[in-house]
N, C-alpha and C positions, 0 to 999 in steps of 0.2 A: 669619570671612574665609576665602575659599577662594583658593588659589594655582593659577592655570592655566599649563598649558605644553602646546604643540601636540602632543607625543608621550607625555606622561605622564598618568596619571589624576589628576583634581583631589585635592588634599589640603586637608582642612579643618584649620585652625588649632586647636591643643589649647587655647590660651588667648586671652583677649580682649587687644587690642593694648595697653591702659593698665591700669596698677594702680589700685586703688582704696583709699581710707582708710575702714575700718569701725570701728564701735563694737564692742568684744569682745561686748557683750551681744547684738549682732545675729548673731554666729557661733555655730551650734549644733554641738557637737562629735558626731561619729558614734560616738565611744567616750570614756568618761571616764578621766582619769589617776587612777589608784587611789594610795593612800598607800604601798603597796608599790613601786609604779612609781617614786614620788618619792624612795625611799630607794635606788634603783639608782645605781650609778656613772655609768651614761649620762646619766641625768637631771640629776645633780649636774654633769657636765661641760657639758651643754647650758645650765644654769642659769648657770654660771660664765661661759661664752661670751657669753651675752646680756648679763649684767651688766658685763662687762669691755668687750666691743666692740660690742654691739648685735646685731641680726639679721643674720646672714650670708645666710640665704636666707629670703625672704618666705613666709609662710604661704599655702597654696593653698586657695581656697573655690570653691564652685559655688553659683549662684543656687538658692534653695529654691523649686521650682516651686509649691508648695503656700502658700507665705506670702511675698508681695511684700515686699522690703525686708530679708528674712532670708537667711542664707547657710548652707551646710553645710561644715564643715571637712574638707577632702580630704587635706591633709598639713599637719603643723605643730602637731599637737595639743599636744606639749610646750612648744614655743615660746609659743603662745597662753596656756596655764596659767601659765607662768612670767611673762609679761607681767601677768597678772591678780594674781599674788603680789606683784609689783613696784608695784602700784597704777596701772598704765598702763591707760588706757581705750580707746585707738585703735590700730590697726596697719594698715599699708599691705599689701595682699594681691594676689597673682595671681588672676585669676578664670579658673577651667577652663570651657571650653565645655560640658562634660560632667560629670556627677556621679558618674562611675564611679570611685569612691575605691579600690575594691578592685583594679581593673585598674591604676590609677595607682601604688599603692603596691607593687604586684608589679614594676612597671617601674623602681622606684628601686633604684639599686645601692648597697648599704651597703659602707663601707670595711673592708677586712681590716686586721687589727693591723699587718702589714708595711706596707700603704699608708699608715696613720696615721703610723708611724715615718718613712717617707721623706718625708711632708709635714712633719714637725716638722723633720727635718734640713734640708730646703730652706728652711723659715722661718728657721732659726738661719743658714744660709749667706747669707740675704738681709739678715741685720742684726736680726732681731726678737730682743730680749733674751729670754734663757732664763727669767727671772722673769715676764715677760709671757706666755709661752707656758704656763707653770706655772699662773699664775693663771687664764687662759683655759680651760684643759683641766682645771683643779681637780685638779691632780696634784702631788706633791711634786718640788720641782726636782731631787732627786737622781735621779728616775725619768727625766728628760730627758737 
């Protein structure tokens, strides 16, 4: 999809308009999740979040130009691996119009610790129980 404007250059959409439900076996990771990665706090937090509330962000894939019906994982490697661990066989995905995984991931902003802290405080102020936040983030309730 291209967005046209009389005074601006055309801008190509980064994603297809619709999401797609894919079998996990049809998604090829661009890098594997190692056992050492699975042992990290970040991986444990993502796992707890997926188990507790489901996917917050859909994985991003690109069509494999060499193999019709197959896709390359652009973003969401951990989430996809966790779904596999949970025995889930399909996932809804965003489809990137380009397979430039490296540039995509460079544009993703990671949260600083202080930003995570303020997000937790906002969730508490919004009425989310501390116990739910602790389970979702895989942290001790005393840390909240």
